[in-house]
C-alpha positions in Angstrom: -69.3 -20.0 5.0 -71.2 -19.6 8.3 -72.1 -16.1 9.5 -69.7 -16.5 12.5 -66.8 -17.5 10.3 -67.6 -14.6 7.9 -67.6 -12.0 10.7 -64.4 -13.4 12.3 -62.6 -13.1 9.0 -63.9 -9.8 7.8 -64.3 -7.8 11.0 -60.7 -6.5 11.1 -61.1 -4.7 7.8 -64.5 -3.3 8.9 -62.9 -2.0 12.1 -60.0 -0.4 10.2 -62.5 1.3 7.8 -64.5 2.5 10.8 -61.4 3.9 12.3 -60.4 5.9 9.2 -64.0 7.1 8.8 -64.1 8.3 12.4 -60.8 10.2 11.9 -62.1 11.8 8.7 -65.3 12.8 10.5 -63.4 14.5 13.3 -60.7 16.2 11.4 -61.6 16.1 7.7 -60.5 13.9 4.9 -57.5 16.1 4.2 -56.0 15.0 7.6 -55.5 11.6 6.2 -52.2 11.1 4.3 -52.3 9.9 0.7 -51.7 6.2 1.6 -54.6 6.3 4.0 -56.9 7.8 1.5 -56.0 5.1 -0.9 -56.6 2.5 1.8 -60.0 4.1 2.5 -61.0 3.5 -1.1 -59.8 -0.1 -1.0 -61.6 -0.9 2.2 -64.8 0.7 0.9 -64.8 -1.6 -2.1 -64.1 -4.5 0.1 -67.0 -3.6 2.5 -69.3 -3.2 -0.6 -68.4 -6.8 -1.6 -69.0 -8.0 1.9 -72.4 -6.4 2.0 -73.4 -8.1 -1.3 -72.1 -11.4 0.0 -74.0 -11.1 3.3 -77.2 -10.0 1.6 -77.0 -12.9 -0.8 -76.8 -15.4 2.0 -79.5 -13.7 4.1 -77.3 -13.2 7.1 -78.6 -11.6 10.3 -80.5 -8.3 9.8 -78.3 -6.5 12.4 -75.1 -7.5 10.5 -76.7 -6.2 7.2 -77.7 -3.0 8.9 -74.2 -2.5 10.2 -72.6 -3.1 6.8 -75.1 -0.8 5.1 -74.3 2.0 7.5 -70.5 1.4 7.1 -70.7 1.4 3.3 -73.0 4.5 3.2 -70.5 6.4 5.4 -67.5 5.4 3.3 -69.3 6.2 0.1 -69.7 9.8 1.0 -65.9 10.2 1.6 -64.7 8.0 -1.3 -66.8 9.8 -4.0 -66.3 13.2 -2.3 -62.6 12.6 -2.6 -63.0 11.6 -6.2 -64.8 14.8 -6.8 -62.1 17.0 -5.4 -61.1 19.7 -7.9 -58.0 19.4 -10.0 -56.4 22.4 -8.3 -57.0 20.9 -4.9 -55.2 17.7 -6.0 -52.3 19.8 -7.4 -52.1 21.7 -4.1 -52.1 18.4 -2.2 -49.3 17.0 -4.3 -46.9 19.9 -3.8 -47.8 20.6 -0.2 -47.9 17.0 1.0 -47.3 14.1 -1.4 -44.1 15.2 -3.0 -42.2 16.4 0.1 -43.4 13.4 2.1 -42.2 11.0 -0.6 -38.9 12.8 -0.7 -38.4 12.3 3.0 -39.4 8.7 2.7 -36.9 8.2 -0.1 -34.2 10.3 1.5 -31.6 7.5 1.9 -31.5 6.9 -1.9 -31.4 10.6 -2.5 -28.5 10.9 0.0 -26.7 8.0 -1.9 -27.0 9.8 -5.2 -25.9 13.1 -3.7 -22.8 11.5 -2.1 -21.8 9.9 -5.4 -22.2 13.3 -7.2 -20.1 15.1 -4.6 -17.3 12.4 -4.6 -17.2 12.4 -8.4 -17.1 16.2 -8.5 -14.3 16.4 -6.0 -12.3 13.7 -7.8 -12.6 15.4 -11.1 -11.9 18.9 -9.7 -8.8 17.8 -7.9 -7.5 15.7 -10.8 -7.9 18.4 -13.4 -6.6 21.2 -11.1 -3.5 19.1 -10.5 -3.1 17.6 -14.0 -5.2 19.6 -16.6 -4.6 16.9 -19.2 -6.9 14.5 -17.1 -9.8 16.5 -18.5 -9.6 14.4 -21.7 -10.0 11.2 -19.7 -12.8 12.4 -17.4 -14.9 14.7 -19.5 -16.8 14.4 -22.8 -14.8 16.0 -25.6 -17.5 18.7 -26.3 -17.1 20.0 -22.8 -13.4 20.7 -23.1 -12.8 24.1 -24.8 -9.6 24.7 -26.8 -8.9 27.7 -24.7 -10.9 29.6 -22.0 -10.5 33.3 -22.5 -13.8 34.4 -20.9 -15.7 33.7 -17.8 -18.7 31.3 -18.0 -21.0 34.2 -17.4 -19.6 36.1 -20.4 -19.2 33.1 -22.7 -22.1 30.7 -22.0 -24.8 33.4 -22.0 -24.0 35.3 -25.2 -27.6 35.8 -26.3 -30.0 38.7 -26.1 -33.0 39.0 -23.8 -35.4 38.3 -26.7 -33.8 34.8 -27.0 -34.3 33.9 -23.3 -37.6 32.0 -23.9 -36.0 29.8 -26.6 -32.9 29.2 -24.4 -35.0 28.4 -21.4 -37.0 25.8 -23.4 -33.8 24.2 -24.7 -32.3 24.1 -21.2 -35.4 22.6 -19.7 -35.5 20.0 -22.4 -31.9 19.0 -21.8 -32.3 18.8 -18.1 -35.4 16.7 -18.3 -33.6 14.3 -20.7 -30.8 13.8 -18.1 -33.4 13.2 -15.4 -35.3 10.7 -17.5 -32.1 8.9 -18.3 -31.3 8.7 -14.5 -34.8 7.4 -13.8 -34.8 5.0 -16.8 -31.6 3.4 -15.5 -33.9 1.2 -13.3 -34.1 -1.2 -16.2 -30.4 -2.0 -15.7 -31.0 -2.7 -12.0 -29.8 0.8 -11.2 -26.3 0.5 -12.8 -27.0 3.0 -15.5 -28.7 5.3 -13.0 -25.6 5.3 -10.8 -23.4 5.9 -13.9 -25.5 9.0 -14.9 -25.2 10.3 -11.4 -21.4 9.8 -11.3 -21.0 11.3 -14.8 -23.0 14.4 -13.8 -20.7 14.9 -10.9 -17.6 14.4 -13.0 -18.8 17.1 -15.5 -19.6 19.5 -12.7 -16.3 19.2 -10.9 -14.3 18.9 -14.2 -15.7 21.9 -15.9 -15.4 23.9 -12.7 -11.7 23.0 -12.5 -11.2 24.1 -16.2 -12.6 27.5 -15.5 -10.7 27.7 -12.2 -7.4 26.9 -14.0 -8.2 29.7 -16.4 -8.7 32.2 -13.5 -12.5 32.3 -13.6 -13.4 29.8 -10.8 -15.4 32.2 -8.6 -17.4 33.4 -11.6 -18.2 29.7 -12.6 -19.7 28.8 -9.3 -21.7 31.9 -8.7 -23.0 31.6 -12.3 -24.1 28.0 -11.8 -25.5 28.7 -8.3 -28.9 30.4 -9.2 -30.2 27.5 -11.2 -27.7 24.8 -10.3 -29.0 24.2 -6.7 -32.5 23.3 -8.0 -31.2 21.5 -11.1 -28.7 19.3 -9.2 -31.2 18.5 -6.5 -33.8 17.4 -9.1 -31.3 15.1 -10.8 -30.4 13.4 -7.5 -34.2 12.9 -6.8 -34.6 11.4 -10.3 -31.7 9.0 -9.5 -33.5 8.1 -6.3 -36.7 7.4 -8.2 -34.8 5.0 -10.6 -33.2 3.2 -7.6 -36.6 2.8 -5.9 -37.8 0.5 -8.8 -34.4 -1.2 -9.0 -34.5 -2.1 -5.3 -38.0 -3.5 -5.8 -36.5 -5.9 -8.3 -33.3 -6.7 -6.4 -34.5 -6.7 -2.8 -38.3 -6.9 -2.6 -38.0 -7.9 1.1 -41.2 -9.5 2.4 -43.3 -8.3 -0.5 -43.8 -10.3 -3.7 -41.4 -9.0 -6.3 -44.3 -7.9 -8.5 -45.9 -5.9 -5.6 -42.5 -4.4 -4.7 -42.0 -3.2 -8.2 -45.5 -1.8 -8.4 -45.0 0.0 -5.1 -41.6 1.4 -6.2 -43.1 2.6 -9.4 -45.9 4.4 -7.6 -43.5 6.2 -5.3 -41.1 6.9 -8.2 -43.9 8.5 -10.2 -44.5 11.0 -7.4 -40.8 11.9 -7.3 -40.5 12.3 -11.1 -43.6 14.5 -11.3 -41.9 16.8 -8.7 -38.6 16.6 -10.6 -40.2 17.8 -13.8 -41.6 20.9 -11.9 -38.2 21.6 -10.4 -36.4 21.5 -13.7 -39.0 23.8 -15.2 -38.1 26.3 -12.5 -34.3 25.8 -12.9 -34.5 26.2 -16.7 -36.5 29.4 -16.3 -33.9 30.8 -13.9 -31.0 29.8 -16.2 -32.7 31.2 -19.3 -33.9 34.5 -17.8 -31.9 35.3 -14.7 -28.5 33.8 -15.0 -27.5 35.7 -18.2 -28.3 39.1 -16.7 -25.3 41.4 -16.5 -25.1 41.6 -12.7 -22.3 41.1 -10.3 -21.3 37.9 -8.6 -22.9 38.7 -5.2 -26.5 38.8 -6.4 -26.0 35.6 -8.3 -24.5 33.8 -5.3 -27.4 35.2 -3.1 -30.0 33.7 -5.3 -28.2 30.3 -5.1 -28.2 30.6 -1.3 -31.9 31.5 -1.2 -32.9 28.6 -3.4 -30.9 26.2 -1.3 -32.5 27.5 1.9 -36.0 27.3 0.4 -35.4 23.8 -0.8 -34.2 22.6 2.6 -37.2 24.2 4.3 -39.7 22.8 1.8 -38.4 19.2 1.8 -37.9 19.2 5.6 -41.2 20.7 6.7 -43.8 20.8 4.0 -46.7 18.5 4.9 -45.4 17.5 8.3 -48.0 19.3 10.3 -50.8 17.6 8.3 -49.2 14.2 8.8 -48.7 14.8 12.5 -52.3 15.9 12.9 -53.5 12.8 11.2 -51.4 10.6 13.5 -52.6 12.4 16.6 -56.3 12.5 15.6 
């Protein structure tokens, strides 16, 4: 390959690397979003190969000097990023990567949420109107023979000393449901959608059973403190499963293998965040929900968690991404 042809083919990647390096020099590496940092590493490795190729063919000294400078500049950032502390990476994940991926995947999250709401409403209305429908819509173990106590009095009949054990069991069960929703991708998303619908049926159906028994208000305010986080996490897990499924079904302009790989990368970010959310929800359910307190404080915690989730997913990491675009 002649030097002119080599330069014509490779110069766009050098220019892109130079642009990213210039932005990092002006505003700091943290101003780049995760995808751009990954691109920086990829372009650095490409430039290193180009330098070796140009050196082996004794191309013009000015070209070699340019590539040497470019590679040297990129090296400092690539290996500086690799040396970032574990805590810094954790902070970046929760402040930028997770909420940014949630926003990017919001249409799939909205689909799962809509299915949950529709299923919950259908089960609630059906069982409120015809209580016998509970046997068709709910698992047998969720249908009590007779409800004589509120959920707050019956479902949390354990002492404070048992809270750590109960929290661990709750977290384990919630993670299992989330993993099932995510793993449904191997069925092209069908099992994922079924898990989401089933979760909605159980929520609305059990709520109807307690409402029929005269404990409806207590049911919802008892579920609220942990349920807002827990239900949101399960919808996100469903979205993660659908990401991979869509990579299989509708890869678009990408090769199917690349679409699946990209979907898996994005889904991995969501699932890591889901695990943290379920840890928080299980802790609340194990330690706070059983407390002998009135309905108003329980409802208030549910409202607060809902507001915090909305603020977090809507705004976390946006200023950093905006600054990166404007720099």
